[in-house]
N, C-alpha and C positions, 0 to 999 in steps of 0.2 A: 300381558294380560293373564290372569290366573286361570289355571285349568280346573279349578275347584268347581264342582257342580253338586247341587243339593240332591240327596237321594230321595226315594219315595217313602221315607220313613226310617226309623232307627230300629226296627224290629230285629233285623239280622245282627246289627251291632249289639243290641241289648241281649239277644240270645247268647252270643259268644261271651259277652262280659259276665252275664249271670253264671255261665258255666265256669268261667275262671274264678269268679268270686266264691263259688261253692267248693272249689277243689284246689285252689292255689293259695298257699300261705301268703298273707298280706304284708310282704316286705317291700312292696312298691304301691304307689297310688297313681296309676297311669291316667292320662286323659281318656275319655270314652270314645276311643277310635280303635278299630280292630284292623290292622294292616295284614294284607294277604300277598301283595306283590310289590317288588321294588325294581327300579331301573334307573341308573344314573343318580340324579339328585331327587328323584320323584318316587313316591310310594302311593299305592292304591288300597283303599279299604275294602271290606267285604261287600259294601254297597255300591262300589264303583267310583267313589269320590277320590280325587287325586290331591296329594299334598306335596309341597316342597319340603323335603326333610332337612331341617337346619340344625339337627342334633347329630346326625350321622353316627349313631351308635356310640356316643361319647368319643368320637374320633376313630372308632374301629373301621368305619366306612370312608376313610379318606379318599379312596379311589372309586367311590360310588357303589351303589347297589348293583349286583350282578355284573361286575366288570368283566367284559368278554375275555380278556387275557387270563384273569384269575380263574374264571369258570372253566375255561379250556384246560388250564393246567390241572385243576382239581378233577375234572371229568376224566382226563387221561389217566391220572394216578388212581382214581377210584376203580378203574377197570383193570388195574395192574396189581397194586399192593397198597393196603391202607395201614396195616399195623403189624409190627413185629416187636417182641419184647426187646429191651436193650440188652438182654442176654445174648443177642445176636446183632450183627451189623445189618444196615440196609443201604441201598445204593443212593438214597437221597440225602441222608444225614450229613455225610462228609462234605459233599459239595455245598450244601446249605450253610454249614458252619464256616467253611472257607470263605464263601461269598459274603456272609454277614460280618465276619471278622474283618475282612478287607474294607467293607463299607464303613465300619466303625474305627478302623485303624488300630485294631487290637489283635491279640494272638488267638484267644480261645473263646468258645461259646458254650454255655451251659443251657441247653434247651429245656423249657418247661411248657406249661399250657396257659394258665391264666396270669394276669398281671400280678395278682396277690401272691401267687406261687413264686413268681420271679422276685418280688420284693422280699418274701421270706427267705428265698435262696440267697439273695444278696446280704441279708442280715446274718445268716449262718456263715457265709464266706467271710464277712468282715470280722466276726467274732473269732473264728478259727485262725484267720490271718493275724489277728491281734495277739493271740496266745502263742502261735508258732513262729511268727516272723518278728513282730514288734516286741514280744516278751512281756506282755501284760500278765500279771498274776492270774492264775486260774479263777474263773467265775467272777472277775471284777471288771470285765470289759463294759464300756459305756458307748452308746451311739447317740449323737445329737440329731434331733429332728426339729421341724419348724412348726410354729403356731399356724393353724389353718390348713395343715397338711391333709392330704387324702392319698393313701397308698393301698387301700383295700379294706377287707372286712374280717380278716382272721382275728383270732383272739390276741395274738402278739401284736398285730398291726394296730388294732384299736386301742391297745395299751398306751400308745403315744398319740392317739387322736385327741384333738381339742374340741371335738364336736360332741356335745352332751347326748344328742340323739343316737349317735353311733356307739356310745360307751355305756349308756344307762342299762343296768341289770346284767352286765357281762363280766364283772370282776370275780375273783381277784385277777389283777393284771400282771403281765410279764414285766419284771424289773429290768433295769439296765439302760434306760432312755432318759435323756434330758431334752426339754423343749425350749427353744429360744424364739424370739420374734423373727418372723420372716423378713428378709431385706436388711437386717442390721448386722453388718460385719463386726461391729464392736461387741455386740451381745454374743456372737458366735465365738470370738476370740476369748472372751471372759469365761466361756463355758468349757473350753478345751483344757483338759489336764492329762496327767500321765496315763489315765485309764481309757482315754478316748481312742477308739479304733476307727470310727467312721463318722462322716456327716452325710445324712440322707436328706435330699431335698428335691423338689420339683423345680426345674428352671423357670417354669411358669406354673402357678397353681391353678389348675383347671376347675376342680370341684368347688373351690373357694370363690369362684366367680371370675376366672381369667385374671388373676392377680399377677401383674408384671413387676419384677423387682426393680429397684433403682439401678440406673446405669452404672456399671462397674461392680455390681454386687457379686456376680458369678466369678469375676476375675479375682476379687478379694477372697472369696471362698476357696478358690483354687490355690491362691498364695498361702493362705493359712494352713490348708491341709498339707501342702508340700513342706512348709517350714516345720510343722509339728509331727510329721510322719503319720498322718491320718488319711484314711481313704475317703475320697470324694465320690459319693454314689449319686448319680443323676437318674431320677425316675423320669424317663422320657416316654412313659407308656401313653400319655395323652399328647404331650408336647412334641414328641418325635415323629420321624418319618413324614416330614414336609409340612406339617400343620402351620408352623410359624414362618414359613417362607424359606427356611433352611432345612437341611436334612435333620438336624437336631437343634433344639432350642439353645443348647450350649454353644452352638456355632455362631449365635448372634453376638457373642463376645469372644469368639475364637478360643473357647475354653474346652479342654479335653478332660473329662472326669476319669477316675480310676476304673469305675464300673458304670456301664450303661445298663439300665433296666428297661427292657422293651416289651411291648405287648400290643393289644388292640389292633392297630393297623397292620401289624406284622402278619396277621392272619387274613388280611384283606377283607374282613367282614364275613368270611366264609366259615371259619372255625377258630377256636382258641389256639393261639400260638404266642409264646412268650420266650424270653431269653435273658440271661445275664451275659454280658460281653466284657471281657477284661484281658489284661496281659497274663502271661504264664506265671509271673512272680506272685500274682494274687490268686488266680483260679487253680493253681496247682495244689493248693491246700485241700482241695476236694479229692478224695481217694475212693476206689471201688467200695461200695457198701455204705459209705458215709452220707450219701444223698442220692435220691433217685425219683423216678416218676414212670408209671406204666406207659402213659401216652406221650411223655416228653420226647421230642425228636422222632415221632412216628413218621413214616414215609409220606403220608398225605399232608401232614402239617409242614414237613420239610419242603415238599414240592411247591406248595402254595407260597411258603416263605421265600423260596428261591425266586419265584416270579415277582413277588413284592420287592425284594432287594434289587432285581434287575430294573424294575420300573422306577424305583427311587434313584438308582445310579444314573439314569438318563437325564435327570434334572428338570424334566418338564413340569412335574407337580410342584416343585419348589417355586418355579416361576409363576405358575398358576396361582399359588397361594399368595405370592407377593402382589400380583396384578389385581386379583379379585379382592384381596384383603384391603388394598388401597382404596378401591371403589367402595367397599363396605364402610371403611372408616370415613370417607368423605360424605357419603350419603347419610350416615348415622348422625352427623353433626346437625342435621335438620331436626332431630328429635329433642334437642335442647329447647326449652320453652314450652314443651308439651308434656312435662312430667318426668323426663330423664334428668337425673341429678349428677350422674357420673358415667363416663364411657371409657372402657379399656379395650384396646385392640392390639393384636400382634399377629402378623400374617393374616390368614383367613380364620380368625378366632376373635370373638367379641364377647365381652361381658358388660352389662350396663345395669345401673341401679335406678329404681323408680321411686318417686316421692310417695311416702306411705300414706299421705292424705289423699292421693289419687286412686290407687288400687294396689293390690299385691302382685307379685310376679306371677303367681298362679292364675289370677284373674286375667292378666295380660296374655299369657300363653294360651289360655282357653279362648279368648277373643281372636287371637291370631289363627288358631286352628279352625275357627269358624270362617276364616278368610283363606283357608287353604295353605297355611304355613305352620309347620311344626317346630317348636322350640322347647326349651326346658328352663323352668324356674329353679332357683336355689336360694336357700337361706332367707326366705320371705320376700325380699324386695329386689332380688337380682334375677336377671334373665341371661342365659348363655346362648350364643349362636355359633355353630360350627358346621356349616354345610359341607357336603363332599367337595373335594378340591376340583371336581369336574364341573362345578356350577358355572353358569354363564353370567355375563354382565347384566343381561335382561332379567335373569333370575335373581340377581342381587337387588335390582330395582324392585322387583316384585316383593322380595323379602322386606325391604325397608318401607315400602308403601304399606305393607300389611302392619308393620309396627306402628307407623304414623296413624293410620286409620283406627287401629285398635286403641291407641292412646287417647284419641279424640272422641271415641264412641261414648 
């Protein structure tokens, strides 16, 4: 049974929204809900209405809102030490790097803050590795990316985006990238040449609508990269840290990339924490002064990151994603015949497309919000579901019931 209750009017929400509209640049178009509290898989707005959060901060909240273990770790560190310049050591960074490297089966960690920063870092590492290790002539390195990708919003990253909304008005763009169809090993093989230093891909494309590649694709990418001395960079910012039912989405095919790019859930939904993780023969190209970040590797971030790594290492959340994901997949089969034209699931992650003659994705998520469930539309007709991994089977039922009722309304 839903815990959603109608408020006594939307004046409080309206007042907060009007304030935001007056003073916040309009780079988002949020639903008209103002959230003030969160616990587990649930959030509460300023009028006391409760909603099941099925977006989970684009995966940053894999472990739920206000997870007690993470809050305790952050609280303890807040009272001790929050920031030192990397001009000095701190007592949390070394242990964090060791523990994260061990989780990934790698040697070194380069800590950053946001996912986009980590992607930018991986691109810089790949180019420098290409020049210093592979021997690519100066300023000729190329990196292969995928159609439908989403890796962030910086100028360099949108230079290889295929989303017109993300690129319009931001040129001139950074050169050195080639884009190929996602899921096609043949297209990738044809694009690799002597200037190629890396292949950058999401093992599952999240922003594109939870696009799962064909079985064996990641294995073929790994083979091609190995055979041609090209770095495989896996952007696991959304797909990693248990979302797909494995620690990393690459684990679904037992593939190990050369570089992991991590973010979102690495900060437990408490603060931005990201990292590039690789072996020493790759990350050793970074030298003092050649790359850095004021907040990267700060004690607070490292302490929260350590607790996240400890929780992931226990395996509980991977199992939770598999079990609840299977329940979500089974229940979502009921939506066929009511306007859903395609369904894609992996772990506790779902994307589905809606018949354009019925309604848009935005219309559906607005209706779902009216029934106490929050989700996100994408690209017109797609809706994404990614509840916290703490969600219960009853809450999965509540979610799917809200989808069904909203489709029929």
